[in-house]
C-alpha angles and dihedrals in degrees: 000000000000114000125220097262093054092043093051092047091057092044093054091046087057087049104051094176088067089067094045093063143351095281108211104145107079087133086074099038130336123229113271117240118234091237091058093051088047088053091049095047090049092053092048089050091054089050092047094049101035102026126232097276102075106124093203089063096059097067094056089049092055086054090051089049090049092049089049088050093049091050092048090051093048088052092050096043090243139123116264092237090062094057123088118192111237136173097246145339090272092060090053093048090052092048089053097043096047098037099083123089092243124196124207108271094028113132137228122196125209137150146243094253097064131121117241087248088069100026101051098052084055093049091046097045087050092049096047101034102039092246127151117242116204115198113198117207105227096171105208092342100261129111124043098349094161094049089049094052093046093055086065096054119102135166090273097053111111104164141035115199114191145141124257087213119014115242089210109045100015092235118157108219122214093251101177091053092046091052092048087052094046094048092053083063092045090248124147116225121218112190129202103218097181095122097030109054107086094011103068133020110272133199109168092182092054090046091049090230115172099201129010123183122195141177130225100208101065124052092358091059093227131140122277115265095052128102142122141225126212116213114186104238100238089059096059091100094045101043100061123201107252097195118032135188142158091300092056092067095032125152108046101016092235101186139091139189091275091073094254113137143146122225118226111278095239140034090301084085085081094057112093116184152316121358132197096274099202088051087059091056092049092049091053092049091051094048091046094051097048092047102041104030111017093040121221098234092053093045099049092045090052094048090052092045092050092048089057093047092049092049089053094043093047090050088062094055111098110246096013118122121189114220101181114104122236093259096073140141122204099321127091120187124192146154132231105216115238092013127103107233093230091052089050091049090049094050096048093049089050095059119109088255099035116229103213113208131137139225127233117219099199095064096022089236144120124248135194130190121219109217127196087247095055122106134208087252087064090056093046089049090052092049094047089050091050090051091056094043091051092049 
């Protein structure tokens, strides 16, 4: 049996960016596996040599799309028919936010710890449709999160838009309890899963979630322009497609020039049109590698363990204060007293072996992501660099 050292060595060879720097920013974009780049290059070569109009190439592409859908569904704990392929989390959050038949005066609830991809659709829907947007201050995301959210619920509240894991503080919210509370108030729950999918175990059925939007380029190490949206099957008639195209009615093409048409009978009704086909091949390769060779149980356990170790090591660095609550996933946010976050990011990136982290404007803090491919040596290098930067 392969031990962890051997497994990790092979993983890092497959992810060459992890050897070019101390790669601690998967929460923005994960490193691309060699095989995903190879799959995309092969697809591009076929398009270069054969063109993009060969009919025989379309049916295999549909099979790739279906395989990607099935793999996303397995990762989410959903049925494949409940998953639509999207371009990113933000697209899924827009589909969920705009999909309800809103009436002027209806209310949406969100929080102070949301990404723009979830927050701005709420604001824009409120502005255009005469809705009331209630933004709940959750601090860093610890304490009685469920109670504070419940205080914002009224008889006019129809949607709660919230992250599973906050991209700012790194807090992991008790989603099952939040969903149960919201459903008692007859409120749907739309979840931004950008920092949870591929970082923690998920089961959207068990949690009772209504809609769950995820990206491919972060913890799943896929290319940009790939994502997925879970929509609970009994909501397909209630969450309506705001944008539609030929994929919304595929297969069967049930429409005519009189305006009569039939939407796809499953979550594919939320898909619209053409995708970047090489990217679809790259996403398939990343998901297949993670599932079949890296192993999700091993990867998720390692992410959690490294986040705990990072928290402990950072707490020993003079001037560093960790912000992320104990309930976390793979993100750890912190501040370096007396230093501007952007200055610290720049100083760490300028080292002979760059240490790649990011700043978060909303909390004026720094943030790292502990990927399954990271090592303890990566975390020690981070802390050594922070000691120098603080000095």
